[in-house]
Each structure stands twice: as C-alpha cells, then as structure tokens.
C-alpha positions in Angstrom: 16.2 4.7 18.7 19.7 4.4 20.2 22.6 6.7 19.7 23.6 10.3 20.1 21.6 12.9 18.2 24.5 13.2 15.7 24.7 9.4 15.2 20.9 9.3 14.6 21.0 12.1 12.0 23.9 10.4 10.1 21.7 7.3 9.9 19.2 9.1 7.6 21.5 8.8 4.6 22.0 12.2 3.1 20.2 15.5 2.6 16.4 15.8 3.0 14.3 17.3 0.3 10.7 18.3 1.2 8.5 18.9 -1.8 5.1 20.6 -1.8 2.7 20.1 -4.8 -0.9 20.5 -5.6 -1.0 16.8 -6.5 1.8 15.0 -4.5 0.7 11.5 -5.5 1.0 12.3 -9.2 4.3 14.1 -8.7 5.6 11.1 -6.7 4.9 8.8 -9.6 6.6 11.1 -12.1 9.7 11.5 -9.9 9.8 7.7 -9.4 9.6 7.1 -13.2 12.2 9.7 -14.1 14.7 9.4 -11.3 14.2 5.7 -10.3 13.5 6.6 -6.6 10.4 6.5 -4.6 9.6 9.7 -2.6 7.9 9.1 0.8 4.5 10.7 1.2 4.5 12.5 4.6 1.3 14.4 5.2 0.8 16.7 2.2 4.5 16.6 1.3 6.9 14.4 -0.4 10.2 13.5 1.2 13.4 12.3 -0.4 16.7 11.4 1.3 19.6 11.8 -1.1 23.4 12.0 -0.7 23.7 14.9 -3.2 20.4 16.6 -2.4 21.5 20.0 -3.9 21.9 18.3 -7.3 18.7 16.3 -7.1 16.8 19.5 -6.1 18.1 21.2 -9.2 17.1 18.2 -11.4 13.6 17.9 -9.9 12.8 21.6 -10.2 14.1 21.5 -13.8 12.0 18.5 -14.7 8.7 19.5 -12.9 8.7 23.3 -12.5 5.0 23.8 -12.8 4.1 20.9 -10.4 6.2 22.1 -7.5 4.7 24.8 -5.2 7.6 24.7 -2.7 10.8 22.7 -2.2 13.4 22.8 0.6 16.7 21.1 1.2 18.1 20.6 4.7 20.6 18.4 6.6 18.8 15.7 8.6 17.2 16.6 11.9 15.9 14.4 14.6 12.4 14.8 13.1 13.9 13.4 9.8 15.2 10.4 11.8 11.7 9.8 13.3 10.1 10.1 9.8 12.6 7.7 8.3 12.0 5.1 10.9 8.2 5.5 11.3 7.0 6.9 8.0 5.2 9.9 9.6 5.8 13.0 11.7 5.7 12.9 15.5 2.6 15.0 15.8 0.8 12.7 13.3 1.5 9.8 15.7 -0.1 11.8 18.5 -3.2 12.5 16.4 -3.5 8.8 15.6 -3.4 8.0 19.3 -6.1 10.5 20.1 -8.4 9.0 17.5 -8.2 5.6 19.1 
C-alpha cells in the first residue's frame, strides 16, 4: 500500500457504512436486491462504501428498520483501506496467522 494516509483514504471511494444485523447474510442479500450493490461481509458486520453514504444510510434504515441492530457512517480510515484491499480487518489477519 503506497501513498500518504490521506491518499490511501481517498482510494476507498466514499463514505463507509457499517451495518450490524442478527442475520447479516440475509440482510446483505436484501440490500443487494433492492439497491443493486453488494455489501462486504467483514466479521459479523456488513460494510458498504458509497459516495453519498448519508443518503444510503437513510434509505437502508427506511427499507430494513427491523433487521438493523446498529448502523454507523464514517469517513474512510486506514482500517477501511486495509479492509477494502484485503477483505478483512487487520486483527483477523493476525488471528488467521496464529491458527496456522
């Protein structure tokens, strides 16, 4: 990963939504069907990168209010860059290494 921290964060492609649900797999399928985008499963959460994250947050909460236990919106962090490039959190990579 080359570049300054700010350059790396800009590479993520928008705001980052993190969605918690009792059944993230089912919710991911419903979000994909309704909004024509595929949330990434990261641990027990769903992650979506979207340019107008505040609008998408509103739309997802309106569409699935009883399926969402928590949702957050943030500007990209270096952790988001790592997740975007690897598909998992940093500490999950460490756990995978320990299991080997």
